[in-house]
py3Dmol code that shows the C-alpha trace and the ligand (Angstrom):
import py3Dmol

protein = """\
ATOM      1  CA  UNK A   1     -24.556  52.813 -28.679  1.00  0.00           C
ATOM      2  CA  UNK A   2     -26.779  50.001 -27.280  1.00  0.00           C
ATOM      3  CA  UNK A   3     -25.394  47.611 -29.740  1.00  0.00           C
ATOM      4  CA  UNK A   4     -21.801  48.447 -28.885  1.00  0.00           C
ATOM      5  CA  UNK A   5     -22.677  47.944 -25.152  1.00  0.00           C
ATOM      6  CA  UNK A   6     -24.351  44.613 -25.900  1.00  0.00           C
ATOM      7  CA  UNK A   7     -21.289  43.349 -27.982  1.00  0.00           C
ATOM      8  CA  UNK A   8     -18.855  44.488 -25.212  1.00  0.00           C
ATOM      9  CA  UNK A   9     -20.781  42.732 -22.480  1.00  0.00           C
ATOM     10  CA  UNK A  10     -21.024  39.524 -24.716  1.00  0.00           C
ATOM     11  CA  UNK A  11     -17.184  39.736 -25.293  1.00  0.00           C
ATOM     12  CA  UNK A  12     -16.743  40.144 -21.486  1.00  0.00           C
ATOM     13  CA  UNK A  13     -19.018  37.279 -20.739  1.00  0.00           C
ATOM     14  CA  UNK A  14     -17.163  34.927 -23.238  1.00  0.00           C
ATOM     15  CA  UNK A  15     -13.801  36.031 -21.809  1.00  0.00           C
ATOM     16  CA  UNK A  16     -14.925  35.163 -18.260  1.00  0.00           C
ATOM     17  CA  UNK A  17     -16.302  31.696 -19.520  1.00  0.00           C
ATOM     18  CA  UNK A  18     -12.966  31.117 -21.238  1.00  0.00           C
ATOM     19  CA  UNK A  19     -10.970  31.953 -18.202  1.00  0.00           C
ATOM     20  CA  UNK A  20     -13.199  29.741 -16.019  1.00  0.00           C
ATOM     21  CA  UNK A  21     -12.771  26.883 -18.503  1.00  0.00           C
ATOM     22  CA  UNK A  22      -8.971  27.246 -18.522  1.00  0.00           C
ATOM     23  CA  UNK A  23      -8.869  27.118 -14.685  1.00  0.00           C
ATOM     24  CA  UNK A  24     -10.921  23.900 -14.790  1.00  0.00           C
ATOM     25  CA  UNK A  25      -8.603  22.522 -17.420  1.00  0.00           C
ATOM     26  CA  UNK A  26      -5.424  23.331 -15.509  1.00  0.00           C
ATOM     27  CA  UNK A  27      -6.979  21.976 -12.352  1.00  0.00           C
ATOM     28  CA  UNK A  28      -7.922  18.734 -13.905  1.00  0.00           C
ATOM     29  CA  UNK A  29      -4.589  18.340 -15.686  1.00  0.00           C
ATOM     30  CA  UNK A  30      -2.729  18.732 -12.404  1.00  0.00           C
ATOM     31  CA  UNK A  31      -4.919  15.869 -11.042  1.00  0.00           C
ATOM     32  CA  UNK A  32      -3.881  13.750 -14.083  1.00  0.00           C
ATOM     33  CA  UNK A  33      -0.662  12.142 -13.258  1.00  0.00           C
ATOM     34  CA  UNK A  34      -0.597   9.803 -16.383  1.00  0.00           C
ATOM     35  CA  UNK A  35       1.839   6.864 -15.952  1.00  0.00           C
ATOM     36  CA  UNK A  36       2.718   8.200 -12.499  1.00  0.00           C
ATOM     37  CA  UNK A  37      -0.708   7.809 -10.969  1.00  0.00           C
ATOM     38  CA  UNK A  38      -0.291   5.845  -7.724  1.00  0.00           C
ATOM     39  CA  UNK A  39      -2.581   3.783  -5.585  1.00  0.00           C
ATOM     40  CA  UNK A  40      -2.426   1.895  -2.186  1.00  0.00           C
ATOM     41  CA  UNK A  41      -3.066  -1.683  -1.630  1.00  0.00           C
ATOM     42  CA  UNK A  42      -3.091  -3.545   1.663  1.00  0.00           C
ATOM     43  CA  UNK A  43      -2.888  -7.298   1.908  1.00  0.00           C
ATOM     44  CA  UNK A  44      -5.195  -7.966   4.755  1.00  0.00           C
ATOM     45  CA  UNK A  45      -4.578 -10.483   7.591  1.00  0.00           C
ATOM     46  CA  UNK A  46      -6.826 -13.160   6.101  1.00  0.00           C
ATOM     47  CA  UNK A  47      -4.641 -13.199   3.073  1.00  0.00           C
ATOM     48  CA  UNK A  48      -1.506 -13.180   5.047  1.00  0.00           C
ATOM     49  CA  UNK A  49      -2.721 -16.198   7.090  1.00  0.00           C
ATOM     50  CA  UNK A  50      -3.949 -18.040   4.013  1.00  0.00           C
ATOM     51  CA  UNK A  51      -0.628 -17.353   2.103  1.00  0.00           C
ATOM     52  CA  UNK A  52      -2.228 -15.515  -0.755  1.00  0.00           C
ATOM     53  CA  UNK A  53       0.421 -12.660  -0.824  1.00  0.00           C
ATOM     54  CA  UNK A  54       2.118 -14.124  -3.962  1.00  0.00           C
ATOM     55  CA  UNK A  55      -0.948 -15.007  -5.825  1.00  0.00           C
ATOM     56  CA  UNK A  56      -2.600 -11.597  -5.184  1.00  0.00           C
ATOM     57  CA  UNK A  57       0.395  -9.641  -6.002  1.00  0.00           C
ATOM     58  CA  UNK A  58       1.013 -11.656  -9.234  1.00  0.00           C
ATOM     59  CA  UNK A  59      -2.391 -10.315 -10.526  1.00  0.00           C
ATOM     60  CA  UNK A  60      -1.167  -6.820 -10.272  1.00  0.00           C
ATOM     61  CA  UNK A  61       2.240  -7.711 -11.888  1.00  0.00           C
ATOM     62  CA  UNK A  62       0.617  -9.682 -14.641  1.00  0.00           C
ATOM     63  CA  UNK A  63      -1.693  -6.668 -15.388  1.00  0.00           C
ATOM     64  CA  UNK A  64       1.422  -4.625 -16.147  1.00  0.00           C
ATOM     65  CA  UNK A  65       1.441  -2.384 -13.094  1.00  0.00           C
ATOM     66  CA  UNK A  66       4.666  -1.039 -11.511  1.00  0.00           C
ATOM     67  CA  UNK A  67       5.371  -1.771  -7.910  1.00  0.00           C
ATOM     68  CA  UNK A  68       7.001   1.362  -6.383  1.00  0.00           C
ATOM     69  CA  UNK A  69       6.782   0.603  -2.689  1.00  0.00           C
ATOM     70  CA  UNK A  70       6.232  -2.407  -0.420  1.00  0.00           C
ATOM     71  CA  UNK A  71       6.481  -3.044   3.357  1.00  0.00           C
ATOM     72  CA  UNK A  72       4.973  -5.066   6.108  1.00  0.00           C
ATOM     73  CA  UNK A  73       3.489  -3.085   8.918  1.00  0.00           C
ATOM     74  CA  UNK A  74       1.490  -3.541  12.083  1.00  0.00           C
ATOM     75  CA  UNK A  75      -1.445  -1.167  12.199  1.00  0.00           C
ATOM     76  CA  UNK A  76      -1.767   0.826  15.461  1.00  0.00           C
ATOM     77  CA  UNK A  77      -4.918   2.398  16.649  1.00  0.00           C
ATOM     78  CA  UNK A  78      -4.238   5.942  15.288  1.00  0.00           C
ATOM     79  CA  UNK A  79      -3.435   4.691  11.735  1.00  0.00           C
ATOM     80  CA  UNK A  80      -6.554   2.510  11.730  1.00  0.00           C
ATOM     81  CA  UNK A  81      -8.895   5.205  12.919  1.00  0.00           C
ATOM     82  CA  UNK A  82      -7.406   7.515  10.183  1.00  0.00           C
ATOM     83  CA  UNK A  83      -7.613   4.870   7.493  1.00  0.00           C
ATOM     84  CA  UNK A  84     -11.011   3.703   8.316  1.00  0.00           C
ATOM     85  CA  UNK A  85     -12.502   7.072   9.410  1.00  0.00           C
ATOM     86  CA  UNK A  86     -15.354   6.607   6.969  1.00  0.00           C
ATOM     87  CA  UNK A  87     -16.674   3.512   8.756  1.00  0.00           C
ATOM     88  CA  UNK A  88     -15.749   4.607  12.347  1.00  0.00           C
ATOM     89  CA  UNK A  89     -19.403   5.049  13.242  1.00  0.00           C
ATOM     90  CA  UNK A  90     -20.546   1.682  11.759  1.00  0.00           C
ATOM     91  CA  UNK A  91     -21.496  -1.079  14.195  1.00  0.00           C
ATOM     92  CA  UNK A  92     -18.971  -3.362  12.536  1.00  0.00           C
ATOM     93  CA  UNK A  93     -15.951  -1.021  12.967  1.00  0.00           C
ATOM     94  CA  UNK A  94     -14.606  -2.665  16.172  1.00  0.00           C
ATOM     95  CA  UNK A  95     -14.569  -6.055  14.428  1.00  0.00           C
ATOM     96  CA  UNK A  96     -12.812  -4.626  11.438  1.00  0.00           C
ATOM     97  CA  UNK A  97     -10.136  -2.907  13.766  1.00  0.00           C
ATOM     98  CA  UNK A  98      -9.620  -6.172  15.608  1.00  0.00           C
ATOM     99  CA  UNK A  99      -9.320  -7.963  12.364  1.00  0.00           C
ATOM    100  CA  UNK A 100      -6.872  -5.606  10.803  1.00  0.00           C
ATOM    101  CA  UNK A 101      -4.678  -5.959  13.906  1.00  0.00           C
ATOM    102  CA  UNK A 102      -4.697  -9.628  14.030  1.00  0.00           C
ATOM    103  CA  UNK A 103      -1.468  -9.828  11.972  1.00  0.00           C
ATOM    104  CA  UNK A 104       0.739  -7.261  10.207  1.00  0.00           C
ATOM    105  CA  UNK A 105      -0.554  -6.213   6.798  1.00  0.00           C
ATOM    106  CA  UNK A 106       1.605  -5.778   3.667  1.00  0.00           C
ATOM    107  CA  UNK A 107       1.242  -2.303   2.095  1.00  0.00           C
ATOM    108  CA  UNK A 108       1.966  -1.831  -1.552  1.00  0.00           C
ATOM    109  CA  UNK A 109       2.150   1.327  -3.660  1.00  0.00           C
ATOM    110  CA  UNK A 110       1.347   0.503  -7.310  1.00  0.00           C
ATOM    111  CA  UNK A 111       1.818   2.778 -10.223  1.00  0.00           C
ATOM    112  CA  UNK A 112       0.445   3.092 -13.823  1.00  0.00           C
ATOM    113  CA  UNK A 113      -2.046   4.862 -16.200  1.00  0.00           C
ATOM    114  CA  UNK A 114      -5.436   5.080 -14.352  1.00  0.00           C
ATOM    115  CA  UNK A 115      -4.137   2.742 -11.759  1.00  0.00           C
ATOM    116  CA  UNK A 116      -6.606   3.653  -9.091  1.00  0.00           C
ATOM    117  CA  UNK A 117      -9.744   2.721 -11.095  1.00  0.00           C
ATOM    118  CA  UNK A 118      -7.839  -0.211 -12.640  1.00  0.00           C
ATOM    119  CA  UNK A 119      -6.938  -1.686  -9.253  1.00  0.00           C
ATOM    120  CA  UNK A 120     -10.339  -1.262  -7.835  1.00  0.00           C
ATOM    121  CA  UNK A 121     -11.736  -3.167 -10.800  1.00  0.00           C
ATOM    122  CA  UNK A 122      -9.288  -5.939 -10.340  1.00  0.00           C
ATOM    123  CA  UNK A 123     -10.062  -5.975  -6.550  1.00  0.00           C
ATOM    124  CA  UNK A 124     -13.858  -6.462  -6.826  1.00  0.00           C
ATOM    125  CA  UNK A 125     -16.737  -5.431  -4.616  1.00  0.00           C
ATOM    126  CA  UNK A 126     -16.606  -5.361  -0.874  1.00  0.00           C
ATOM    127  CA  UNK A 127     -18.934  -8.330  -0.395  1.00  0.00           C
ATOM    128  CA  UNK A 128     -16.489 -10.856  -1.754  1.00  0.00           C
ATOM    129  CA  UNK A 129     -18.868 -13.729  -2.194  1.00  0.00           C
ATOM    130  CA  UNK A 130     -20.745 -11.655  -4.689  1.00  0.00           C
ATOM    131  CA  UNK A 131     -17.627 -10.145  -6.279  1.00  0.00           C
ATOM    132  CA  UNK A 132     -17.205 -10.749  -9.932  1.00  0.00           C
ATOM    133  CA  UNK A 133     -15.413 -13.937 -10.853  1.00  0.00           C
ATOM    134  CA  UNK A 134     -11.844 -13.017 -12.205  1.00  0.00           C
ATOM    135  CA  UNK A 135     -11.589 -10.238  -9.663  1.00  0.00           C
ATOM    136  CA  UNK A 136      -9.164 -10.864  -6.531  1.00  0.00           C
ATOM    137  CA  UNK A 137     -12.075 -10.719  -4.051  1.00  0.00           C
ATOM    138  CA  UNK A 138     -14.226 -12.836  -6.373  1.00  0.00           C
ATOM    139  CA  UNK A 139     -11.632 -15.458  -6.692  1.00  0.00           C
ATOM    140  CA  UNK A 140     -10.111 -15.657  -3.297  1.00  0.00           C
ATOM    141  CA  UNK A 141     -12.706 -14.719  -0.672  1.00  0.00           C
ATOM    142  CA  UNK A 142     -16.256 -15.355   0.711  1.00  0.00           C
ATOM    143  CA  UNK A 143     -16.671 -12.673   3.316  1.00  0.00           C
ATOM    144  CA  UNK A 144     -17.561  -9.001   3.678  1.00  0.00           C
ATOM    145  CA  UNK A 145     -15.029  -8.231   6.388  1.00  0.00           C
ATOM    146  CA  UNK A 146     -12.381 -10.952   5.318  1.00  0.00           C
ATOM    147  CA  UNK A 147     -12.033  -9.647   1.887  1.00  0.00           C
ATOM    148  CA  UNK A 148      -8.273 -10.152   1.391  1.00  0.00           C
ATOM    149  CA  UNK A 149      -7.239  -6.610   0.191  1.00  0.00           C
ATOM    150  CA  UNK A 150      -7.847  -3.025   0.504  1.00  0.00           C
ATOM    151  CA  UNK A 151      -7.577  -0.695  -2.457  1.00  0.00           C
ATOM    152  CA  UNK A 152      -7.907   3.042  -2.640  1.00  0.00           C
ATOM    153  CA  UNK A 153     -11.370   4.039  -3.999  1.00  0.00           C
ATOM    154  CA  UNK A 154     -10.479   7.472  -5.681  1.00  0.00           C
ATOM    155  CA  UNK A 155      -7.472   9.392  -6.992  1.00  0.00           C
ATOM    156  CA  UNK A 156      -7.862  11.855  -4.053  1.00  0.00           C
ATOM    157  CA  UNK A 157      -7.990   8.930  -1.433  1.00  0.00           C
ATOM    158  CA  UNK A 158      -5.004   7.235  -3.019  1.00  0.00           C
ATOM    159  CA  UNK A 159      -2.993  10.335  -2.687  1.00  0.00           C
ATOM    160  CA  UNK A 160      -3.752  10.531   1.070  1.00  0.00           C
ATOM    161  CA  UNK A 161      -3.468   6.795   1.634  1.00  0.00           C
ATOM    162  CA  UNK A 162      -0.055   6.490  -0.013  1.00  0.00           C
ATOM    163  CA  UNK A 163       1.217   9.353   2.127  1.00  0.00           C
ATOM    164  CA  UNK A 164      -0.394   7.633   5.141  1.00  0.00           C
ATOM    165  CA  UNK A 165       1.600   4.329   4.665  1.00  0.00           C
ATOM    166  CA  UNK A 166       4.810   5.442   2.929  1.00  0.00           C
ATOM    167  CA  UNK A 167       7.478   8.011   3.492  1.00  0.00           C
ATOM    168  CA  UNK A 168       8.772   9.769   0.412  1.00  0.00           C
ATOM    169  CA  UNK A 169      12.082   7.759   0.713  1.00  0.00           C
ATOM    170  CA  UNK A 170      10.111   4.440   0.797  1.00  0.00           C
ATOM    171  CA  UNK A 171       8.806   5.064  -2.796  1.00  0.00           C
ATOM    172  CA  UNK A 172      10.985   4.303  -5.643  1.00  0.00           C
ATOM    173  CA  UNK A 173      11.164   5.755  -9.238  1.00  0.00           C
ATOM    174  CA  UNK A 174      12.763   3.494 -11.902  1.00  0.00           C
ATOM    175  CA  UNK A 175      12.405   2.696 -15.496  1.00  0.00           C
ATOM    176  CA  UNK A 176      10.337  -0.334 -16.205  1.00  0.00           C
ATOM    177  CA  UNK A 177      11.576  -1.941 -19.302  1.00  0.00           C
ATOM    178  CA  UNK A 178       8.547  -3.796 -20.125  1.00  0.00           C
ATOM    179  CA  UNK A 179       6.482  -0.573 -20.454  1.00  0.00           C
ATOM    180  CA  UNK A 180       7.110  -0.541 -24.078  1.00  0.00           C
ATOM    181  CA  UNK A 181       5.200  -3.681 -24.273  1.00  0.00           C
ATOM    182  CA  UNK A 182       2.573  -2.838 -21.769  1.00  0.00           C
ATOM    183  CA  UNK A 183       1.405   0.677 -23.157  1.00  0.00           C
ATOM    184  CA  UNK A 184       0.974   2.043 -26.601  1.00  0.00           C
ATOM    185  CA  UNK A 185       3.462   4.876 -27.740  1.00  0.00           C
ATOM    186  CA  UNK A 186       0.836   7.498 -27.320  1.00  0.00           C
ATOM    187  CA  UNK A 187       0.045   6.272 -23.750  1.00  0.00           C
ATOM    188  CA  UNK A 188       3.665   6.317 -22.692  1.00  0.00           C
ATOM    189  CA  UNK A 189       3.854  10.050 -23.093  1.00  0.00           C
ATOM    190  CA  UNK A 190       0.827  10.777 -20.948  1.00  0.00           C
TER     191      UNK A 190
END
"""
ligand_1 = """\
27
ADP
P -13.876 -1.341 0.505
O -12.816 -1.986 1.234
O -14.524 -2.287 -0.571
O -13.662 0.008 -0.133
P -15.499 -0.100 2.575
O -14.525 1.072 2.519
O -16.931 0.141 2.526
O -15.233 -1.144 1.489
O -15.294 -0.770 4.075
C -13.991 -0.959 4.558
C -13.827 -2.378 5.051
O -14.582 -2.602 6.060
C -14.282 -3.464 4.012
O -13.203 -3.848 3.055
C -14.591 -4.695 4.928
O -13.303 -5.355 5.361
C -15.049 -3.814 6.145
N -16.678 -3.870 5.952
C -17.335 -3.080 5.162
N -18.669 -3.338 5.353
C -18.779 -4.278 6.291
C -19.862 -4.973 6.957
N -21.084 -4.779 6.578
N -19.611 -5.904 7.939
C -18.283 -6.242 8.285
N -17.294 -5.644 7.694
C -17.462 -4.647 6.729
"""
view = py3Dmol.view(width=600, height=400)
view.addModel(protein, "pdb")
view.setStyle({"model": 0}, {"cartoon": {"style": "trace"}})
view.addModel(ligand_1, "xyz")
view.setStyle({"model": 1}, {"stick": {}})
view.zoomTo()
view.show()
């Protein structure tokens, strides 16, 4: 009787672990957007002034990423406060706000497999003069504040940031013919 109770409670315990595991799996699958993962990039005022839009954009194009949205936009106080909420209390925030409003910015939405982490890697670290050579900040900038682009730093942030800058009808789905040369067959079904 004791044995039977023990077996039953073990079974019950395993069933609960299995259920918990499946919930985690479903949750992480819903986060995995495969080829449809999207991220936000902003071409900052220093890059606009220095005529670097084409050179920066070509880095993403040559990498094989898909451009699904692009527009020029002047940042008002509200969008700036929302976008830079994580640095709002920093002493340099007012400088960043002034800089980001000194010209319009160009907002772009890029799509691809693991695009958020890939674009962050291509972007390079915040302090541009120490950013890795070959990265955009490493190759095009010398400053902490004037570091030519913004790129979303996580999948969760990217989802929010893309929605912040683009309405649904400003984003475009289309077949990118070069995908068969950019990704392997197994990756194209993800
Ligand atoms: P990142 O853009 O690399 O994700 P953060 O989110 O930490 O970096 O900061 C947002 C932006 O604020 C930076 O890209 C940069 O323009 C500016 N910034 C960050 N740290 C400083 C600093 N110490 N002094 C001046 N500007 C800064």
